[in-house]
N, C-alpha and C positions, 0 to 999 in steps of 0.2 A: 603180383608183388603186393605185399600188405600195405594199406594206407590207413593213416589214422583219421577216423571219422569225427563228426562234432561230439558225439558222446564220450569218445576216447579224450579229447581235448578238455572236456569238462571234469572228467574223472581226473585227469593229471593236474588241472588247476586247483581242485580240492585237495589233491594229495600234497601239494607243494604249498598250500597257504599257510599252514601251520610251521614251516620250516623257515629258516633264514631268508631274508629278502634277497640276497645275492643269488641264492639258489632259485627262487621264484622267476628272478630276472633272467636267470640262464635258461630255464624251461620255456619263458616267453620268446626269448631270442630264437630258441631252436624251433618252436612253433611256427613262429613268422618266416623263418628261411624255409621250412617245410611247406607253408602256403605260397611262397614265391615260386618254389619249383612246380607246384601243382597249377599255379595260374599259368606259367610257361608251356604247359603240355596241351596237347590237342584233343584230349578226352574231355568232352563236354561236360559229362556227369562229374568227373573229378574236379573240373574248374567250378563247377557250382558248389561242390562240397568246399572248396577252398575259399570261395566268395562268403559263404555262410559262417564259416568259422573266422573270416576276417572281420566281419560285421559283429560278431559276438565279442571278440576281443576289443573291437572299437567301443563298444557299450560299456565295458567294465574296466578297461585300463587305458591310460592316456598313449595309446600306441599310434604310430604314423603308418598309414597303409602305403603299398608301393606306389611309385609315381604313375604307373599304368593301371592302377586299380580300377578307375572309372571307366577304361575302354574295356576291360574285362566284364565289368557289369552290364555294359551296353550288349556285348555279345551274348551274355546269358539271357538277358531279356529278348534277344532276338531268336533265341531257341524255338523251335517249333514244338517241344514237348512242354506240357502245361505245367508239370512240376518243377521244371528248371526255370520255365519263364516265371513262375511263382517266386522262386528264390531271387531273381534278379530284380524284380519290381520291389522285393523287401529290401533288399541291398542299395536300392536306388537313394533312398533318403540319406542315407550315410556316404555314398560315393558323390552326390552332387549337392554340396553345401550351397547356400544363397552366393550367387555370382559365379558359380562353375560355367565355363563355356562348353564343356563336353556334353551338356545336356541337350544341346541342340541336335546332337546325333541322334537323339531318341525320337525325334518328331515323326519320321516315317513308320517306325516300328509301332509306335503308339497308336498313330492314325489307322495303321492296318488292323491293330487289335480292337480298336472301338468299333470299326465297321465290319468286323468277323460275323458271320451268319449264326456262330454259335454264342449262346448268351452267357457262357463262362467267361470267354476272353473279354468282352466289354466291361463286365463288372470287375474283373482283375485290373484291367488298364485304368478305369476311373477311381478306384481305390489308390493304386500307385500314383497316378497323376497328381491326386489332391496333396500329396506330401512334397513333390518336386516341382510344381508348376510355378513359372515366374512369368514375366511380361511377355517375351516373345512366344514361349508355349501358349500362354493363354490367348494371344492374338491368332496365333496359327492353328490352333485346335478348338476355338470356341464354337464356331460352326458345327464341326462334327459332334461336339458335346450337346449342343442344343437340339440336334437332331435326333439323339437318343431319349429326349424327353418325351417323345410319343412311341416309343419302344413297345413291343407287345408284352414284354415280360415287366411286371411291376418291380422287380428287383433291380432291374436295369433303369427303369425310370426313377426309382428313389435315389440310387447312387448318382445318377446324372444330375438330379436337382442339388444334391449336396456338393457335388464337384463344381456346379455353376457357381456356387457361392466363392470358391476359391478364385475361380476365374474372374468374377466381378471385382475381387479384391485387387488382383494384378493388372486388369485390364478393364476399367470402368466403362469404357465405350461398348463394351460388349452387352451392358444392362439395357441400353436403348434399344438393341436389336433384338433382345430375346425377353423383354418384359412380359409382352403378351403371351408368350408361350408358357412362361413360367407362372403366370397368374391363372392360366388355363388348368394347372395341375390341383388348384384348389377344388375343383371339382372332379377330381379323378375318383374312379370306383373304389380304388385301394387306398385304404385309410392310413397306411404307411407313407404312401407318396403324399397324401394330403398333410400329414403330420411333418414330414421332411420340408414340404413347401413353407409351410407356416414357420417352421425354424428358420429357414433362409429368409423369409421376410421380415421376422422379427429383428434378425442381427442386422438386416439392410436399414430398417427403419430408425436404428439407434443412430444413424449418421444423418438422416434427413428424412424424418416421418412424414412431412408434408406431401412428398411425392406418393404416398400410399394410401391416401385418404379414398381414392376411387374403389379400393378393395373392401371398404367398410361394408356394403350390403353382404358380399360373400362371407366375410369374416363373421357377420352376425348371424347369418343363416347357421354357420357352422357352430357358433356359441349356442345356438337355441337348440339344435338337434344332436350334436354329437354327445355321446356317452363316454368317450375316451378322456379319462382325467388329464393324461399328459398333454393331449392336444388341446384340451380346455385351458390348461396353464398357459401355454404358449398364446392362445388366442387372447386371453385377458391381459398377458404382458403386452401383447401388440396393441390392443386397445388402449392401455395405459400410456403408450407412446403417442397415439393419435388424437386422445380427447384433448390436450393442451391446444391443439391446432384446430379443432372444430367442436366448439362448446355444445353445439346442437347434439352432439353424440351422448352427452351425459344423460339427458332425459331419456334417450332411446336405451341405454344399457342399464338403468336403474333396476327395471323389473327381473331382467335375467340375473344380474349380479347378486340382488337382494335374494333371490331364489336360490342361487347356489351357496350363497353364505348360510342360509338357514337350514338348508336341507342335506348338502353333501357332508359325507363322513370323512372325506379325503383331507387330512390336515394340511397337505401341501397346496391343493386347490384352495382350500379356505383362506390360507394365508395369502396367496397370489390375488385373490378377490379383495381381501381387506387392503392390500398394498395398492392395488388399482384404484380403490375407492379414494385413498388418500392423495396418491400421486397425480391422479386423474381430475382432481377438483370436484369430485362427487359430494363430498363434505360440506356443502355450503350452509348458508343461514335460513334455508327453507325448512319446513317442517319435515318434508321427506328426508332432507339431508341431516338434519338433528337425529332423527329417528335411526338413520342407517349408521351415523357416527356413534350412537349410543350401543347398538348391536356390535359395531366392530371393536369398541373399546371392551365391552363384556367378553367378546370371543378371545381378544389377545391377553385379558387378564387370567383366562383360563390356562392360556399358553404358559403364564408365569407360575403357576401352582402345579405344573405338570413336572414329573421327573427326569424328562428329556431336556439335557442341556441346549440343545440345539433350539428347540422350541423356544425356551427362555430368551435366548440370544436374539432370535429373529422378532420376537415380541417386543423386546425392549427397543429395537430398531424402529419398529413401525409406531410404537406409542410416542416416540420422540417427535415424529412427524406430524402426529395429531395435535400436539400440544399448541402449535400457533393458532389453531382455528378453535379447538374444543377443549381448552384447559381445564374448565369446570368438571368435565366427565371423569377426570382422572383423580379427583379429590375423593370419591368414594372407594379407590382402590390404593390409596396412600400407604396403607399397612403393608399390602402385598408388594408394592414396589419397594419399600424400605428393606423389607426381607432380603430382596436380591443384592443389596449392598453388603450383606453378610455372608454371600455365597462363597464357596470354596474356590469357584473357577473365577480366574482373575480376568478374563474377558468379559464374563457377565457383570462382574462388579464395576468395571469400566463404563460399560453401557448403561448399568443401572445408575451411575453417577450422572451420566449425560442427561437422563429421564429425571432424575431428582432435581438437577440444576435448572432444567427447563420449566419443571412444574412449581417451583417454589414462588410463594406470592406473600403478602402481607398476613394471610390467614393461617397460613402453615409453615412459615419459615422456622417458627421457633422449634416444633418437634423435629423437623427434618434436620435443622443444625445440631440440635441436641443428639440425634441419632448418628450423625456422621462424626462428631467430635468423640461420641464414646466408642466409636469403632477405632479410635487411636490409642485407647487405653488397652493395656494387656489385659487377656482373658481372665486371668486369676488375680488382678489387681485388688487389694484390700484397701479400705479407707485408710489414709493417713493424715498426718497433722501437719501437712505441707502448707506453704504459703497460699497455694491456689485454692486448697480446700477451704481454709479460714476466709478467703475472699468470697468463695461461692456460697459459704454458709451465711456470711453477712449479707449478701445480696438476696439469698434464699428466703431468708427471715424477713426482709423487708416487701419482697414481691411475690411470696408463695411460688417460687420457681424451685422445680425438683431437682435435686441434685443429680450429678451425671453418675450414670452406672457403666460398667465395662460391658462390652459387646457380648451378647450371649453365646454367639457362636465363634469359636476360634478360628481365625483366619491368619493367612501368612502375611505379615505386615512387613514387606521388604521396605527399603527406603525409597524406593522410586514410587511404589504405591502410597507410603505415607506423604510423599511429597504431592502426588496426585490428588490425594484426599484433601490434604490442608489447602491446596489452591483452589479447590471446588468450593470449599467453606468460604474462603475468602472472596472469591468470585460471586458467590450467592449473596453473601451480606452486602457487597459494595455495588451490586447491580443497579443500574439507573440511579446512581448517586444516592444510594442507600434508601430508597424510596419504600422497600418492602420491610424495612425494620421497624417492628412495633413498639420496642422499648430499647432506646440506647444504652441504657445501663446495663441491660442484659447482654447487649452486643459487646460492650466494652469488657464484660466478664469472659465472654466466649474468646475475644482477642487475646486476654490474658492466659485463659486456659491453652489456648494454642502456643503461646510462647512456651509453656511449660511442657506440654505433653506432645508436640508435634515431632520433636527431635530431628527436624530437618531445617535447613536454611530458609526460612522465610521471614527472618526477622525484619528484613528491608521494607517488606509489604505490610506487615503487621504494624509497623511504626508509622509507615505512610497513613494508614487508616485511622490509627489512634489520633495522630494529629489532625486529620480532616475531620472526623467526627465531632472531636473537642471544639475544633474552630468553627463549625458549622452550627451546632447545637448548643444554644447557651444554657439551656436548663440541665445538662448533663456535665457541666464543668466542675460542679462542687463534687459530685459523686467520682468524677474521673480523677480528681486531685486525691481523694481519699483512696482509691483503688491504686492508683499508680504510686501513691506514697507508700502504700504497703509493698508494692513491687519493689522500690528502691530501697526500703528497709530489711529487704530478705537478704541476708548474708550469703545464703546459698546461690542466689541468683547473680550476686555481685561477683562471686569467685567463678561462677560459670562463665560470665560474661568476659572476665579477664583471662581465661585460659585460652579462648579463641579456638573452641572446639569445632567451628563450622556451622554452628546452630542459629547464629545472627542475634544472639541475645544482646550484644553490645548496641544494635541498632534499635532494638525494642527499648534499651535503657535510655538511649538519647532521647527518644520521643518521650519516655516518662519524665526524664529531668526536664525537658523544654516545657511539658504541659505544668509541671509544678512550678517553674519560674515564671511562666508566662501568666498563670492565674494562681499567683502566691497569696491573693486576697483569701483564698478558701483553705489554706493550710492551718491545721489547728495549732501547730507549734513552729513558727517560721525559723526560730533560732536552732532549733534541733535538726531541721532539714538543711540549714546552711552548714552546720558543723559535719553533718553526715556526708555533703558531698565533698569535703575536704579530707575525709578519712583515708588511711593507707590503702585500704582495698580499691579506691578509685584510681590511685597511682597505677595499678596494674591493667587498667583498661586501655583500650587503642587511644591515640592521641586525639582524634576528632571527638571521641566521647569525653575525654578528660576537659577539653577546650569547652564543651557544652556545660559540663557541670561546673567549672569556674565562672562561666558567664551567668549561669542561673544562680549560683551562691551568692554574687555581688548583686544581683536582681532582687533576690529575695531579702538580703539584708537591707537593701536601700528602701524596698517597701516596708518592712518592719521598722526601720529607724524613722521613717517619715510618720508612721502612725504612732510610734513612741514620742515623737516631739509633739504631735497634736494633743496627746494626753498627758503632757508633762505637768507633774505637779512642782509649781514654783515654791510652794511654802515647805514641802518636804521632798526634795530632789535627790536626797542622798540614796535612797533604795534604787531608784531609776538609774541613777548615774553608775551605781556598782554593777547593775545588771548589764547595761550596754558596755561599760569598761570590761567586764568578764567575757562577753560574746566577742568583741573586738580582739581582746587578746588571744583568745583561742582561733579566730579566723587568721590572725596574723601567723601563728604557730602552724596551722595547717596548711598554709600557703608556701611555707619554707621547702616542703619537699618538692614542689611543682616548679620553683624557679630555676631549679638545676636541671629540668628536663630536657633530654636530647631533642626534643620536637620543639621548632622554634615557635610555632604557634602556641603550643602550652606554655612555654617559657616567657612570650611577650604577655600574654594574658595575665600570667601570675605575677609579673613585675608591675604590670600596670596597676592592678588590684592593690598590690602591696603599697605602692605609692600613694593611693589613694587612702589606704586605711592609715598610712602614716600621717597624713593629715589630720584625720579624724581623731587618732590616738593622740596628737598634740593638742588638738582643740580640747579633747576631754580632759588631758592633764592640766590644762590652765584654765579650765572652766571654774567659775566663781558664780555661785548663785546670786542673782541681782536683788537688791533690798525690794522689799514689798512696794508695789505701786501705789502712789500717793492719790487718792480719788479726787476729782475735780471739786472745787466749792461748789456751794449751790449756787444757781443763777439769781442775779439781781433782776427783777423784771424792769427796774427804773434805768439800768445801766445801758449804754450804747451797744449795738450788736458786736461792734468791733473789739470791745473790751471783754466780751464773754469768752472763757476758755472752752475750746472746742475738743481737746484731747488730754488724756492724763499727762502728769507731769513726766512720769518715767514710762517710756514707749518701747525699752529694750526687752526683747524676748527672753523668756525665762529659760528655754531649753538651749543646749549648745547648737550653735548654727551648723556645725559639720553634720549634724543627724540628717540635715535636707541636701547633703552634697551628692548621694548617689542616685536618689529618687528621679531627679529630672533627666539622668542619662539614660534610663531605661523605660520612662513612662512616656507614651505617645500623646500627643495632643488630643487625639480622638482616636476611637476604636475604628479598625477597618473591617467592616462586615465582608462576608463572601458575596461575590458577584458571578450571576450566572454568565456562562460563555454566549448565551443568546440574549444578553440584556441589551445590547447596543442595537440589534436588529429590531427590537420591539419597540425603539423609540422612533417615531415618523420625523422625518425633516420639516422644518418649518415652511408653510405655505409661501410660495414665491421664491424659495431659495434655488438659486440656478448655479451648479458646480461644474457645469461644462461650457458656458460661454466665457471666452477671454475676458478678463477686467479691462484691459486696454489694447487698442489695435496699434501695434508698432509699425505696421506696413506704410501708412501715409507718412510717418516721421523719417523712415528709412528713405522712401523715394524722394522726399524733399531733400535729404542730405545729399544722394546721389546726384540730383540736378544740380545743387549747388557746387559740386565737385570740391576742388582744393582752392575756391576763391575766397572762401571765408576767413582763411588765414589763422592766426592764433587766437583771435576773439572766439571764432566759431568752437575751435578745439576746446577753449577753457570752458565755454558755455555747456558743450557736450559732456565734457568731464564733470562739470558740475551737476548737470541732469543725472549722470551716472552715480554719482556720490549720493544724491538725494534719494535715487531709487534703491542704491544698496543700503542706505540709512533705514529707509523705509521698510525693506524686507527684514533688516535685523532686528528692528524695534518690533515687528509683527511676530517674529519667531523666537526672538531671544527674551532679555530681560525687559522690564517696563522702563520706558524712558521717565526721566524726571521732569518736572515742570519748566526747569532751565533749558533741559535738552530740547523739549517741545517748542520753546519760544526761539532757540538758536535755529532750529531746523525751518520754522515759519520765516524767519528774518533772512535766511540764505535762500529759501524758495521764492521770497518775494524779490530778492535782487537779481535772481537769475531770470525771472519773469520780465523785470523791468528791463533788464539788457536785452531781451528777446524783442520787446515792443520797440525799443529805440533803434534796433538793427532794421527792423521791416520799414521804418519810416522812409521819407525822401532823402537821399544822399546829396551832400553839397559837392560842388564842382572840384575842390582840392580832393574830396575823398574819391571821385571818379578818375581824376588824373593820376592818383596814387594806385588806384586799381589797374589802370592800363599799363602803368611802367612796371608794376609786379609781372602782369601777364606777359608783357614783351621780354623782360627778363627770363622769365620761365621758359618761354619759347625757344629762346637763343640757348639756353642750356640743353634743352632736348635736341636742338639741331646739331649741337657740339657733341653730343654723346653718340659714338659709333654703334653703341648696342641699343638703341631706342629708335624704333620705327614711329616716325611721327604721323605719316599718312598712308594710306594704301597705294597711292601713286608712287611711292618712294619705293616699293617692292622691286621696280625694274631696275632702280639704281643700285641695288645691292649687287656687289661684284662677285661674280662666280669663276671660280678657279679649278682647273681640273688637275687634280692629283695624280703624279704619275708614281705609282707603287712598285714599279718593276724593279728598281734598284733596291728597294727594301727586301722584297721577295728573293732577289739573288744574292742577297748578302752584301750589296754595296753601300756606300755611305751616302 
């Protein structure tokens, strides 16, 4: 009878792949049904072929094997024929997934194959066992596998070493019994067995490297004598795990590691040696460590100039780890590192950003940030006359800062990468509270650049940094008002902020308006800014931004009006009055469009400001310039002092009083400077201040009250209440508002009265008082004896009646 082989099944699948899915599903169902029939047969060769076909289908398609498929696999594994047994071990991984109980059926068969005199069967069993081993199998077969570590064939020893690692993972107790045998393989005559042993030890040391320190002498001997690069790579990796637990190894390893770095032509071995020097703590402050670090940085910088992208990637990873200890060594290779930021490979660009962020300091932050910001520009961007360019030109002319140019190499600037790049620039600038910024005027220009060209939603962070820089650095406030004022006057930016395009421009605008309102004394034309904040484009912004604009406009007007009042010309006030009246009329006109806003916050602020300006407008309308002040007559030296005039006859202010209405509402009594989060910890407490010992010990007073019991009567209750009131008053006075002199006097009087009562009480009582006390006590005892629920004495416990309740009627339903 003709049967379909695996090759026939593959040809059929390829023929039906291009056909409709229904026809392919029909072919698969027919093939699976045919496999089931072959598995039920008695021909072992036919059954092994069916198992092989089923495994092939399980690898390619989500098909479910027959329920008895695992039993058929065990049967094929037990076949005496090697080629059939090989099929069974191959199918075992798919037939026995994690947690399958049928795997215990293979124990005897695997044990028999492991102990076979033929060296082929142990190799086959070890290879198959590595893929299906679990806890019970590892426990039952660990002894048999460890016996193969001393097999006469190196192929068997090597596979046994590798299989022991899987056994140790599933059954950790086996490591204690077989560690000595495993470590003996480090001195095996076959290099393949030694390499496999080092591989296993390296993986085991990742979990607990301290346990493998006794193997350091043998590993050092291999490091010094071996010529196998792959073995040396594993030994170096293993030493990188051991050196943190034994610092004395560093001094011992420096000569061979340095020799390998300077002589080996193998790139992979060179990288592992450099990586071991970094992670193993060999790059210390000593002269040898400094020289080794310089060599490592030079080798890694050569990787960055290589055409192999993999070498660039691993070099960037290693250089990031050198930065914490030897950042100064990378300054010579800054240009090479910055070239990687423009690499076409996204993964290399991201790793380059990690390195650039780590190596930025006060000396090199400006070229680094300029390079990163230029990467956000389109490759073919031509100079334009936008607001950002005008701001940059203004700043560049004053500080000799080169204008930004587009990135020389075109890279794919996806939104996610633009967001990552912008966040890195912001993180570099704000690191350690802006301690790396050489010029805050330059950094403010960078923040404004990012607001224009980032094209991602980073407006919240940009606005936060603008406020923090301006609030911390006094010298930059005037320039900040100039730059941010230009940002507010940019109509394109205002329209973009109102469109809500997801760029966060409205949040940048909030910070710009806040800065101009808070430090309005630096505005060149305050009335122009006030009217600009009340124009129709402002009404299209989000409500939170509109509220800040309204608040800032009132604040700027109040400051300008107060300055106007100080410089008011009383002799010729018509010009000043007309100017103020014109500004007030335009402000009232601009506020009209906001008082009907659907947002309650905007509407309330607009109405409040309108009412304030209505007062100002009424005062300006009724303002009449006062007559010129009459100078005081000359003093008569012979006159009495009381008759000498001390002030002019007319002391009425020459300016309208309403000009000073708004300024006190927005002007603080004093400026609040920034305070470090660690400022309080730097202040030492006064000597002798004890914050742990209680100020008053209440235990004595409470014990005295308990001894007195209830005999003190209402007087003691009132006295205790008085003391409580005094304590409460003292507490509220210390933590609340400051008490007046009258309150302090009242507190002293009450305290003295309570103290006097206490002293009188402690004196000798009269006979009438003693008699009254005995009567009260007798009456109290009589009430207690009459109370059936009060136990007066322990002897009365026996007098309590005990009644036995009969619950039988209740349980039987009786009444």
